[in-house]
C-alpha positions in Angstrom: 77.1 134.4 -91.7 73.6 135.9 -91.7 71.0 133.2 -90.9 67.5 133.7 -92.2 64.7 133.3 -89.7 63.0 135.2 -87.0 65.1 136.6 -84.1 61.9 136.6 -82.1 61.6 132.9 -82.5 65.3 132.1 -82.0 66.8 134.9 -79.7 70.1 133.1 -79.5 70.6 132.9 -83.2 73.0 135.9 -83.1 75.6 133.4 -82.0 76.1 131.9 -85.5 79.4 130.3 -84.7 77.6 127.7 -82.6 75.5 126.4 -85.5 78.3 124.7 -87.5 82.0 123.8 -87.4 84.1 124.9 -90.3 86.7 122.3 -91.4 88.7 122.0 -94.6 86.3 121.3 -97.4 83.1 122.5 -95.7 81.0 122.5 -92.5 79.7 120.0 -90.0 76.3 121.1 -88.6 76.1 121.3 -84.8 73.4 119.8 -82.5 72.8 122.6 -80.1 72.3 121.6 -76.4 69.9 124.3 -75.2 66.2 123.6 -76.2 65.6 127.3 -77.0 67.9 126.9 -80.0 66.0 124.0 -81.5 65.6 124.7 -85.2 68.6 126.9 -85.6 70.8 124.2 -87.2 68.1 123.7 -89.9 68.2 127.4 -90.7 72.0 127.3 -90.8 71.9 124.3 -93.2 69.6 126.2 -95.5 71.8 129.3 -95.4 75.0 127.3 -96.0 73.4 125.5 -98.9 72.3 128.8 -100.4 75.9 130.0 -100.1 77.1 126.7 -101.7 79.1 125.7 -98.7 79.5 121.9 -98.7 77.7 120.2 -95.7 80.0 117.4 -94.7 77.7 115.9 -92.0 75.8 116.8 -88.9 75.9 115.9 -85.2 72.9 113.7 -84.6 71.0 111.6 -82.0 70.9 112.6 -78.4 74.4 113.9 -78.4 75.5 117.6 -78.4 78.4 119.4 -80.0 78.5 123.1 -80.8 80.7 125.1 -83.1 81.5 127.7 -80.4 83.6 125.1 -78.7 85.5 124.0 -81.8 88.4 125.5 -83.8 90.7 124.3 -86.5 94.3 125.3 -85.6 95.6 124.3 -89.0 94.4 122.0 -91.8 95.2 118.9 -89.7 94.7 119.9 -86.1 91.4 120.7 -84.4 90.5 121.4 -80.8 87.1 120.9 -79.2 86.1 121.7 -75.6 83.9 119.5 -73.4 81.2 121.3 -71.4 77.5 121.2 -70.7 77.0 122.0 -74.4 79.5 119.4 -75.8 79.4 115.9 -74.5 81.8 113.0 -75.0 79.6 111.4 -77.6 79.4 114.7 -79.5 83.2 114.9 -79.5 83.4 111.4 -80.9 81.0 112.3 -83.7 83.0 115.4 -84.5 86.3 113.4 -84.6 84.7 110.9 -87.0 83.4 113.6 -89.3 86.8 115.4 -89.3 88.6 112.2 -90.1 86.2 111.3 -92.9 86.7 114.7 -94.5 90.5 114.4 -94.4 
């Protein structure tokens, strides 16, 4: 996915997998943990909307969950890793969004 925006402003934006989690039916927008990446999810949302990819929700609040730690193994099985970029509350929100989309 090519995300529009300035690479000078968001130097980490080359890691586009982090910005969203692809699940059957669309995407869940991430909430990125590192402050330097603030604003990237908004750019990803604009790009996904332009590409007509359904946005099924977003990680919100003070929690974090990033797409780089998430994978769908099959249409009914997902894995997410916990780390300094993905906290328990973020995992809980991802679980809820995946279940809602099922």
